[in-house]
C-alpha positions in Angstrom: 12.1 -5.4 -33.4 11.0 -2.0 -32.0 7.4 -3.2 -32.4 8.0 -6.2 -30.7 9.4 -4.5 -27.6 6.6 -2.0 -27.6 4.2 -4.8 -27.6 5.9 -6.7 -24.8 5.7 -3.5 -22.6 1.8 -3.6 -22.9 1.2 -6.9 -21.3 -1.6 -7.4 -18.9 -0.8 -7.0 -15.3 -0.7 -10.9 -14.8 2.0 -11.1 -17.5 4.3 -8.3 -16.1 7.9 -9.4 -16.0 9.7 -9.7 -12.7 11.7 -6.9 -11.6 15.3 -7.1 -12.6 14.5 -10.1 -15.1 16.3 -9.8 -18.4 14.2 -12.7 -19.7 11.6 -12.0 -22.4 9.2 -14.7 -21.0 6.2 -13.4 -19.0 5.9 -14.0 -15.2 2.8 -16.5 -16.0 4.9 -18.5 -18.4 7.9 -18.7 -16.0 5.9 -19.9 -13.1 3.3 -22.2 -14.6 4.7 -25.4 -13.2 2.3 -28.2 -13.3 0.8 -29.1 -10.0 -0.5 -32.5 -11.5 2.4 -34.5 -12.9 3.1 -38.2 -13.7 5.1 -38.4 -10.6 2.4 -36.9 -8.2 -0.1 -34.3 -7.3 0.4 -30.9 -5.5 -2.6 -29.5 -3.5 -2.6 -26.0 -2.2 -5.0 -25.3 0.7 -7.3 -22.2 0.4 -6.0 -20.7 3.5 -2.4 -20.8 2.0 -3.5 -18.8 -0.9 -5.5 -16.4 1.2 -2.3 -15.8 3.3 -0.1 -15.2 0.2 -2.8 -12.7 -1.1 -3.3 -11.0 2.2 0.5 -10.4 2.5 0.7 -9.1 -1.1 -2.1 -6.7 -0.5 -0.6 -5.5 2.7 2.6 -4.6 0.9 0.8 -1.9 -1.1 1.4 1.7 0.2 -1.9 3.1 1.1 -3.6 -0.1 2.5 -4.3 0.8 6.1 -6.0 -2.4 7.3 -7.3 -5.5 5.8 -11.0 -6.6 6.4 -14.1 -4.8 7.1 -14.8 -3.1 10.5 -17.4 -5.8 11.6 -14.8 -8.5 10.8 -11.8 -6.9 12.7 -14.2 -6.3 15.6 -15.3 -9.9 15.8 -11.7 -11.1 15.3 -10.6 -8.8 18.3 -13.4 -10.3 20.6 -12.5 -13.8 19.4 -8.9 -13.4 20.2 -9.8 -12.6 23.9 -11.6 -15.9 24.3 -9.3 -18.6 25.7 -8.8 -21.6 23.3 -10.6 -20.0 20.3 -9.0 -19.8 17.0 -9.2 -16.6 15.0 -8.4 -16.0 11.5 -4.7 -15.6 10.8 -4.0 -11.8 10.4 -2.3 -12.7 7.2 -5.5 -13.8 5.6 -7.8 -11.3 7.5 -10.1 -9.5 4.9 -9.3 -12.3 2.2 -11.7 -14.9 0.8 -10.5 -17.3 -1.9 -11.7 -20.0 -4.2 -8.9 -22.5 -5.3 -9.4 -25.1 -7.9 -6.9 -27.5 -9.3 -5.3 -24.9 -11.6 -6.9 -21.7 -10.8 -7.7 -19.3 -8.0 -10.2 -16.3 -7.3 -9.4 -13.9 -4.7 -11.7 -11.2 -2.8 -10.1 -8.6 -0.7 -11.8 -6.3 1.7 -9.5 -3.3 2.9 -9.4 0.0 4.6 -7.5 2.6 2.6 -5.5 5.8 3.9 -7.2 9.0 3.1 -5.9 10.9 0.1 -5.0 7.7 -1.8 -6.5 7.1 -5.3 -8.8 4.3 -4.7 -8.8 3.1 -8.5 -5.0 3.3 -8.7 -4.6 1.5 -5.4 -6.9 -1.3 -6.4 -5.0 -1.8 -9.6 -1.7 -2.0 -7.8 -3.3 -4.4 -5.2 -4.7 -6.4 -7.9 -1.2 -6.7 -9.7 0.6 -7.5 -6.6 -1.9 -10.2 -5.4 -1.8 -11.8 -8.9 2.0 -11.7 -9.1 2.4 -13.1 -5.6 0.0 -15.9 -5.8 1.1 -17.0 -9.3 4.7 -16.9 -8.5 4.5 -18.8 -5.2 1.7 -21.4 -6.1 1.7 -21.9 -10.0 -2.0 -21.3 -9.9 -3.5 -18.9 -12.5 -5.5 -16.2 -10.7 -8.6 -15.6 -12.7 -9.8 -12.5 -10.8 -9.0 -10.3 -7.8 -12.0 -8.5 -6.5 -11.1 -5.5 -4.2 -13.8 -4.0 -1.9 -12.9 -0.9 0.0 -14.9 -1.0 3.4 -13.6 2.2 4.9 -11.2 5.0 4.7 -8.8 5.9 7.5 -8.7 9.5 8.3 -5.3 11.0 9.8 -7.1 12.5 13.0 -9.0 9.3 13.9 -6.2 7.9 16.0 -5.1 11.2 17.5 -8.6 11.9 18.6 -9.1 8.4 20.3 -5.9 8.7 22.3 -6.3 12.3 23.2 -9.9 11.8 24.6 -10.4 12.0 28.5 -11.3 8.6 30.0 -15.1 8.6 30.8 -14.6 6.6 33.9 -11.9 6.8 36.6 
């Protein structure tokens, strides 16, 4: 019995148990509800999966912003144009491919200075896999994390303390 509990504590991140759960069934098995049944089919749009993945990534301490610098700048310009549609902030920095039973996620983010990037990427992966699989029933095949920039603690202070160039 001790061997069984030792084995179950070494499950892959996608098979981690839910917090507080007393069940011995992995998360993936608990939430693998069929999207195609005899009574109908459930389709989940790409942008829904992207929003779930984006929110799950933002929950991780050490993630400063989502998306690359150019993407964030482009969205800021697009938001100022009347009638334009911009990417939802929840899905910013997230690209997904969604199939009938599986999803793959690409995440671009800016990290806080001092955070271990490999550890942060592992936690982001685990959180995204858990959130997407729990909410959609889709199997997440991969989560690719790209760190586009690092946020330095004095960047915001220097911007706000600078004298305006034009009066």
